[in-house]
PLY file of the C-alpha trace (Angstrom):
ply
format ascii 1.0
element vertex 308
property float x
property float y
property float z
element edge 307
property int vertex1
property int vertex2
end_header
-0.14 -0.03 0.16
3.42 2.32 0.44
3.46 1.80 -2.81
-0.08 3.82 -4.29
1.22 6.11 -2.04
3.78 6.69 -3.73
2.17 6.71 -7.20
-0.06 9.30 -6.24
2.68 11.35 -4.78
4.46 11.35 -7.94
1.52 12.32 -9.47
0.87 14.96 -6.91
4.49 16.92 -7.79
4.16 16.24 -11.15
0.36 18.14 -11.55
1.64 20.93 -8.65
3.18 23.37 -11.39
0.34 23.08 -13.59
-2.51 25.43 -13.05
-5.27 21.82 -12.87
-6.36 21.76 -9.74
-7.96 18.76 -11.21
-5.41 16.67 -11.34
-4.26 17.21 -7.88
-7.37 16.35 -6.44
-8.46 14.10 -8.42
-4.76 11.96 -7.23
-6.22 12.75 -3.01
-9.24 11.29 -3.84
-7.92 7.84 -5.99
-5.34 7.41 -3.26
-8.05 7.39 -0.57
-10.19 5.21 -2.31
-7.66 2.81 -3.93
-6.26 2.65 -0.57
-10.03 2.72 1.53
-10.76 -0.49 -0.89
-7.33 -2.55 -0.17
-8.31 -2.19 3.33
-10.99 -3.85 2.63
-9.93 -6.63 0.74
-7.26 -7.18 3.07
-10.20 -7.25 6.01
-12.72 -9.91 3.60
-9.38 -12.62 2.72
-8.86 -15.45 3.87
-5.83 -15.74 6.56
-2.73 -15.38 4.98
0.46 -14.44 6.00
2.43 -12.56 3.06
1.07 -11.18 0.38
2.68 -12.14 -3.12
1.93 -13.02 -7.12
4.11 -16.15 -6.86
5.01 -17.49 -10.40
2.76 -20.82 -9.59
-0.10 -20.73 -7.63
-2.34 -18.34 -6.53
-1.68 -14.56 -5.53
-2.45 -13.84 -1.97
-4.31 -12.09 -0.21
-6.46 -12.49 -3.54
-6.55 -11.88 -6.99
-9.13 -8.66 -6.22
-6.18 -7.29 -4.15
-3.80 -7.28 -7.10
-5.82 -6.05 -9.94
-6.98 -3.18 -7.63
-3.57 -2.52 -6.53
-2.18 -3.05 -10.16
-4.47 -0.83 -11.37
-3.99 2.38 -8.90
-0.62 2.00 -10.21
-1.43 2.12 -13.40
-3.27 4.88 -14.14
-1.47 6.21 -12.06
1.93 6.02 -14.23
-0.58 6.91 -17.53
-0.96 9.72 -16.05
2.13 10.57 -15.25
3.45 10.05 -18.58
0.49 11.75 -20.34
0.97 14.90 -18.61
4.92 14.93 -18.87
4.36 14.29 -21.88
2.10 17.18 -23.28
4.18 19.60 -20.93
7.48 19.05 -22.38
6.10 19.77 -25.80
4.31 22.56 -24.39
7.58 24.71 -22.49
10.09 26.56 -24.61
12.82 25.38 -21.61
15.06 22.27 -22.96
16.34 21.19 -19.53
13.10 21.12 -18.58
11.71 19.25 -21.69
13.97 17.25 -21.84
13.25 16.44 -17.22
9.49 15.16 -18.60
10.51 13.11 -21.29
13.21 11.15 -20.24
10.76 11.21 -16.01
7.47 10.25 -18.12
10.07 7.52 -20.01
10.79 6.50 -16.47
6.87 6.36 -15.66
6.53 4.74 -18.82
8.65 1.94 -17.84
6.81 1.54 -14.65
4.12 1.22 -16.17
5.01 -2.04 -18.33
6.34 -3.26 -14.97
2.96 -3.82 -13.47
0.99 -4.22 -16.54
3.25 -8.03 -16.76
2.26 -8.51 -13.03
-1.41 -7.75 -14.39
-1.12 -10.21 -17.20
0.13 -12.52 -14.34
-2.11 -12.32 -11.80
-4.80 -12.23 -14.12
-4.07 -14.90 -17.39
-1.04 -16.57 -15.71
1.03 -15.02 -18.51
4.52 -15.53 -17.47
6.72 -14.62 -20.84
7.27 -11.36 -19.00
8.99 -11.79 -15.70
12.90 -12.06 -16.65
12.49 -8.76 -18.15
11.05 -6.78 -15.17
14.50 -6.17 -12.88
15.54 -4.38 -16.23
12.77 -2.07 -16.87
13.01 -1.84 -13.56
16.64 -0.38 -13.62
16.03 1.61 -16.43
13.05 3.00 -14.93
15.26 4.25 -12.04
17.98 5.33 -14.56
15.99 7.92 -16.33
13.92 9.51 -12.86
17.57 9.77 -12.13
18.16 11.50 -15.48
15.56 13.40 -14.89
16.48 15.22 -11.52
20.77 15.73 -13.12
19.29 17.18 -16.25
19.18 20.93 -15.22
22.71 20.40 -13.55
23.65 19.50 -16.82
22.24 21.98 -18.22
23.48 24.62 -15.31
27.24 22.99 -15.86
27.13 23.18 -19.55
26.04 26.76 -19.31
29.04 27.80 -16.96
31.38 26.33 -19.21
30.53 27.85 -22.50
30.44 31.79 -20.26
34.23 30.56 -18.51
35.17 29.73 -22.37
33.55 33.47 -23.39
35.33 35.35 -20.58
38.69 32.72 -21.39
38.36 34.24 -25.13
38.15 38.21 -24.22
39.87 38.13 -21.76
43.37 40.09 -23.69
41.35 42.32 -25.43
39.93 43.16 -22.34
43.16 43.52 -20.51
44.27 45.98 -23.31
40.94 48.05 -23.51
40.53 48.55 -19.80
44.89 49.39 -19.44
44.13 52.11 -22.56
40.88 53.03 -20.70
41.64 52.27 -17.02
37.89 53.86 -15.81
35.34 51.78 -17.38
36.67 48.48 -15.28
35.11 47.64 -12.09
37.71 46.22 -10.64
41.97 45.71 -11.82
43.12 43.52 -14.63
44.52 40.27 -12.46
45.61 36.95 -14.68
43.85 35.30 -16.89
43.69 32.54 -14.86
42.40 33.94 -11.45
40.33 36.63 -12.78
37.70 32.61 -13.86
38.69 30.79 -11.10
38.21 33.93 -8.26
36.33 36.53 -10.05
35.52 39.58 -8.36
32.11 39.75 -9.38
29.19 36.87 -9.36
30.18 34.35 -11.88
26.88 34.15 -14.18
27.71 38.40 -14.36
31.76 37.73 -14.91
31.05 37.83 -19.05
28.19 40.60 -19.12
30.40 42.62 -17.00
33.41 42.04 -19.43
30.89 42.89 -22.16
30.04 45.53 -20.63
34.16 47.09 -19.82
34.36 46.14 -23.44
31.41 47.84 -25.34
32.33 51.18 -23.15
36.19 50.63 -23.67
35.78 50.95 -27.50
32.60 53.86 -27.30
35.49 55.86 -26.01
38.24 54.97 -27.60
36.06 56.58 -30.64
37.44 60.05 -29.61
40.87 58.67 -30.37
40.25 57.11 -34.06
41.81 58.71 -37.53
39.23 60.12 -40.01
41.49 57.96 -42.73
41.98 54.93 -39.88
38.33 52.97 -40.36
39.76 52.82 -44.41
43.23 51.88 -44.33
42.09 48.91 -42.03
39.81 47.55 -44.53
42.30 47.65 -47.00
44.66 45.88 -44.82
42.38 43.10 -44.21
40.77 42.53 -47.74
44.17 42.00 -48.29
45.01 39.71 -45.89
42.12 37.47 -46.26
40.56 35.74 -44.38
36.53 34.51 -44.16
33.75 37.59 -45.27
31.70 36.76 -42.05
34.59 37.54 -39.94
35.57 41.29 -41.91
34.26 43.76 -39.94
35.42 41.97 -37.05
39.30 42.04 -37.88
38.63 45.82 -39.28
37.58 46.69 -36.27
40.94 45.33 -34.35
42.71 46.93 -36.63
41.16 49.76 -35.96
40.72 49.98 -31.99
43.96 48.18 -31.73
45.59 52.21 -34.04
43.01 53.96 -30.88
44.79 52.11 -27.95
48.12 53.14 -29.73
46.82 56.57 -30.00
45.42 56.48 -26.77
48.88 55.24 -24.84
50.84 57.21 -26.32
49.33 60.54 -24.75
48.19 62.16 -28.45
45.39 64.07 -27.95
41.64 63.77 -28.75
40.31 64.15 -32.53
38.12 67.37 -32.77
35.51 65.01 -34.69
34.21 61.94 -33.08
34.67 58.87 -35.35
30.98 57.09 -34.61
32.87 54.10 -36.62
32.93 51.25 -33.90
29.26 53.01 -32.12
27.79 51.56 -35.85
29.55 47.58 -36.04
28.53 47.55 -32.28
24.67 48.18 -32.35
23.58 44.36 -32.02
20.41 42.48 -31.25
21.05 40.86 -27.77
23.51 39.98 -25.40
24.35 36.56 -27.31
24.35 38.91 -30.23
26.87 40.57 -28.46
28.69 37.92 -26.88
29.73 36.36 -30.15
30.43 39.28 -32.10
33.46 40.49 -29.31
34.38 36.10 -29.41
35.16 36.66 -33.12
36.52 40.22 -32.23
38.97 38.63 -29.67
40.09 36.53 -31.80
41.21 38.73 -34.72
42.84 41.44 -32.27
44.84 38.71 -31.50
45.92 37.49 -34.94
48.83 38.91 -36.76
47.30 40.42 -39.74
45.85 42.64 -36.50
49.62 43.06 -35.38
50.72 44.65 -38.79
48.87 47.09 -39.44
50.41 50.34 -39.72
48.09 52.99 -40.64
0 1
1 2
2 3
3 4
4 5
5 6
6 7
7 8
8 9
9 10
10 11
11 12
12 13
13 14
14 15
15 16
16 17
17 18
18 19
19 20
20 21
21 22
22 23
23 24
24 25
25 26
26 27
27 28
28 29
29 30
30 31
31 32
32 33
33 34
34 35
35 36
36 37
37 38
38 39
39 40
40 41
41 42
42 43
43 44
44 45
45 46
46 47
47 48
48 49
49 50
50 51
51 52
52 53
53 54
54 55
55 56
56 57
57 58
58 59
59 60
60 61
61 62
62 63
63 64
64 65
65 66
66 67
67 68
68 69
69 70
70 71
71 72
72 73
73 74
74 75
75 76
76 77
77 78
78 79
79 80
80 81
81 82
82 83
83 84
84 85
85 86
86 87
87 88
88 89
89 90
90 91
91 92
92 93
93 94
94 95
95 96
96 97
97 98
98 99
99 100
100 101
101 102
102 103
103 104
104 105
105 106
106 107
107 108
108 109
109 110
110 111
111 112
112 113
113 114
114 115
115 116
116 117
117 118
118 119
119 120
120 121
121 122
122 123
123 124
124 125
125 126
126 127
127 128
128 129
129 130
130 131
131 132
132 133
133 134
134 135
135 136
136 137
137 138
138 139
139 140
140 141
141 142
142 143
143 144
144 145
145 146
146 147
147 148
148 149
149 150
150 151
151 152
152 153
153 154
154 155
155 156
156 157
157 158
158 159
159 160
160 161
161 162
162 163
163 164
164 165
165 166
166 167
167 168
168 169
169 170
170 171
171 172
172 173
173 174
174 175
175 176
176 177
177 178
178 179
179 180
180 181
181 182
182 183
183 184
184 185
185 186
186 187
187 188
188 189
189 190
190 191
191 192
192 193
193 194
194 195
195 196
196 197
197 198
198 199
199 200
200 201
201 202
202 203
203 204
204 205
205 206
206 207
207 208
208 209
209 210
210 211
211 212
212 213
213 214
214 215
215 216
216 217
217 218
218 219
219 220
220 221
221 222
222 223
223 224
224 225
225 226
226 227
227 228
228 229
229 230
230 231
231 232
232 233
233 234
234 235
235 236
236 237
237 238
238 239
239 240
240 241
241 242
242 243
243 244
244 245
245 246
246 247
247 248
248 249
249 250
250 251
251 252
252 253
253 254
254 255
255 256
256 257
257 258
258 259
259 260
260 261
261 262
262 263
263 264
264 265
265 266
266 267
267 268
268 269
269 270
270 271
271 272
272 273
273 274
274 275
275 276
276 277
277 278
278 279
279 280
280 281
281 282
282 283
283 284
284 285
285 286
286 287
287 288
288 289
289 290
290 291
291 292
292 293
293 294
294 295
295 296
296 297
297 298
298 299
299 300
300 301
301 302
302 303
303 304
304 305
305 306
306 307
């Protein structure tokens, strides 16, 4: 009977995040009615010692008892599977969809387990019994995987953010040296910055993006009017993929602007709008991708040889 309560609890747990109260109320009522029926069948059954369904012989305490118990499990597993599958197709969260599908598949295997026992109790079919341990092992594995999915997605996102921060660091360091007041903290070693970030880890890349962008906008004041066109000519001669041309041109421009500012040269009378127009992008993800491409171009041999 503890199994009936656990099946009802799982169904209630799955239904809790949904807006439907019928599923939660229905699971509570079904568990209560099933428990009452099982207690009644237990009292009405002839004297017995253990509950079981032997491979040969009659089920104890009675066939009706086991049919009621198995039917409750099958009902709970079927509803749980349908709810998981339904909401996995409606959610926009990839991790939640994967968790629901894995949990639903694990529940479906548990349903097959109880279906095999129902066939044994009602029609004495035993062909599926050797496969039941495998079904339950897979059931447990899939449910455990469903619980671990959010952790996996979190780790994957963390690794991706660390990779972005690693690639941005050389560009960020040079820009912060040229325009130190844009940085929240002083530059530290690359590995130290990643292992012990000066801001919450989830904000590390965001801060780098903001500080790089601010530094580039300030360096607009040190871009000589002819430099962008010279940079385009330099990149065209150097070649490279067309998709990375804009990042390569901007890398040449900001490297020259950094040299200009660090050398103590005066600001230009007419501020350039070149980098402002290049940095106009859709969202944070687009900007991160562009800045990573910019960082790669900034560290390339072609950019280092740019001398207007």
